[in-house]
N, C-alpha and C positions, 0 to 999 in steps of 0.2 A: 511416517512416511519420511521421516528425515532418516533412518536405521535403515530403509529401503535403498533411499537414492544412495546411501554412503557405499552399497555394495554394486554399484553401478559406475559410470562415468561421470568425473567431478570435473569441471572446469573454471577458471578462474578470469573475472573478467574486470578490466577497468572503469573507473568512473565515467560516464558519457559514452561506454561502447555500447554498439547495437548488438543484442544477442538473435534477434531474428526481426526482420522487417515486414510492417504491415502487407499483409497478402502473400507472405511467403509462405510456402509449402513447411511444415515443420513433421518432422519424423520421430520428434521426441515430446516427452512431458517433461518440465522443469520445476524442479524445488528448491528454495531457497535454504542455503547451509549457511552461510554467513553474508551480511551486509545487507542492501536493500536494492529492489528491481521496481520499476515502474513500467506502465503500458499506456503509450498515448497515440493519439490521433493528429494526424496533421491534414489542413487544408493545401491546396495548391499555390495559394498565396504564402504558403510557410507557417500562418497561424497553427496554433497546436493546442490540445486539450490533453491533461492527463486523466487518463480514466481509473487507473487503480495503481495503489502501492502495495507490495508485496515485501512481508517482514520474513525473518528467520523462520524456516519449518513452513511457511507456505506454499503451496501449489501455485505456479503461474496460472492465469487464465483458466482454473478449475472450472469454471462457469460454461466454459467452450469446449470442455474437454473432447467432445466428440468430433469437433472440427479439425479439419487437418491445417487449414490456414488461418493465420492469427488475423483478427481483425483491428489490431493495432501494433506499433511498434512495441518490440519488449526491449528495454535497455537497463543497464545498470546505473541506480542512482550513487552508490558507493563503490568502492573496490566490491566485489561481488563473487562469491562462490557458489557455483549450483550444481546439483545434483541431475543429471540428465538420463532418464530412462526412454528406451523405444517404447512407441506406443502398443504395438502389438505384445510386448513383454507384460507392460503395465496392465494392458486388459485381462492378459492370461491370469496375472496375479490376482487381480481385484476380484476375478471371477472363481478363484480357489479360496480365497481367505474372506470371510466376512467382514473382519476387521477394517481390513484395508478398504473394502468397498464404503463401509459404513464412515470411515473418516473421510473419503472421497465425496460423499453426499453432503456431510457436515461442512468439507470447506467449499462445497457449491453452494450451499444455503447462505453460508458468510459473506462469500464475495458479492451474491447478489443481493443480499441486505445492505451491505455497505454501499453498493452503487445505487441503491433506490436512496439511500439515506442523502449520499452526494447529488444525485438529481434534485431532491427537496432543497438542499442549502443552495443549489443553483437558482432555482427557481423562486423560493420565497426568503430565504434569509439576507439578513445584510449583509455587508463586508464585515463588519466587527463580528456577527454572530457567524458567518463562515469560518474565520480564520479560527477563533474559539472552538467551535466545534470540531475542526480538525486536530486542534492540540487536545482536545479531550479525546477523539477519538485513538487517536495516535499512542495515547498515553496508556488508556485502558487495552489497547491490543498488546502494548507491551509488559503491562503488568499482568495480563492473563498468560504469557509466554517466560515470565520470569527476567526480562530485561529491564524492568524500569525498579529502580530503588527510591524507596520512600516518595518523595514527590519529584523526581527526576528520572528522565529516561533520554536515550539516544535521539536526537532529532537532527540529521544532516541534511535536510532540505534545505536550498538557498532559498532567497525571496522571490526570485525568478519561477522557482519550482511552485513555490506557494501561490505563487499568482496563477499559474498555469492550473492549478489544481482547485482554486478558488473562483475562476474565471474573471480576475481582476486585472488590472495594471501593476507592475511593479511598484510605482511611486504611491500608490492607493495602499498596498500591501505592506509598504514601510512606515505608512502613516497607523495603520491600526496597530500592527506590534508594537509600535511606538506608543500608541495610546492604552494597550493591555500594560504596557509596563507601568504606564503613568497610574493607572488606575490600582495596581499592585496585584493584578491577576495573575501575568505569566511572564516568563523572561526567557529569551534563546540567547544562550552565550555558548561560544566553543563549541558548537555542534549539539549541545545540550538543551534540552528543555526544562525548565523549572517551574513548576505551579506553585506560585505563592498562595492562591486560594482557590482550590479546586473546587469547591461548593459554589463560590461567585460566579468562577468562571464556566461552570455549568450552567449556572442559572442564565448567564449572560448568552450563553450559544443555544439555550432550548435543549440541551443533550440529556437525552434519555438512553444510557447504555444497553439497554434490553435487547437491542437488534444485535449487540456481538456477541451474545451468549449462545 
């Protein structure tokens, strides 16, 4: 899909910039070319929950492709370059090319699988397990796409963003990250995640990467 997106409109967004607000009508589908994007929902009192993180090569909200209105706000986690394709054009394209339709279906399955696993994390895993699981997942996703190097990968999430993904306070998140460092499992420095002992971190998180395949 990256090649298709490059043949259409591309736009660059600054970190924190809103691309489409929750409930806003969207005439295009979005494919991440460079940087990270996220989707979140917000309560009336300002509390919010991150629903998804999109990495380079991914289609944003592929699981709701048929919906014209977003069920969450889409924004840039980092400096972000998106490919934007009009929905009608994209629909016509996937109806003509089976490979594109297969790629869309695979993207939908992946996003649905990730969201189910995040729901399991919020409902059943401890704070330590949640953050360890997030680290394992983002590392494996980037290793598959070629963005990880050995046991390190980009990790531009702030502690506040990690907290909003994992349903924790920022103070609790900081304590867990320090505990993972103390146990020699993982370290975050200069927006990079370094996995010191991936096997032990996976065991701590009860992480099974099969849902990412």
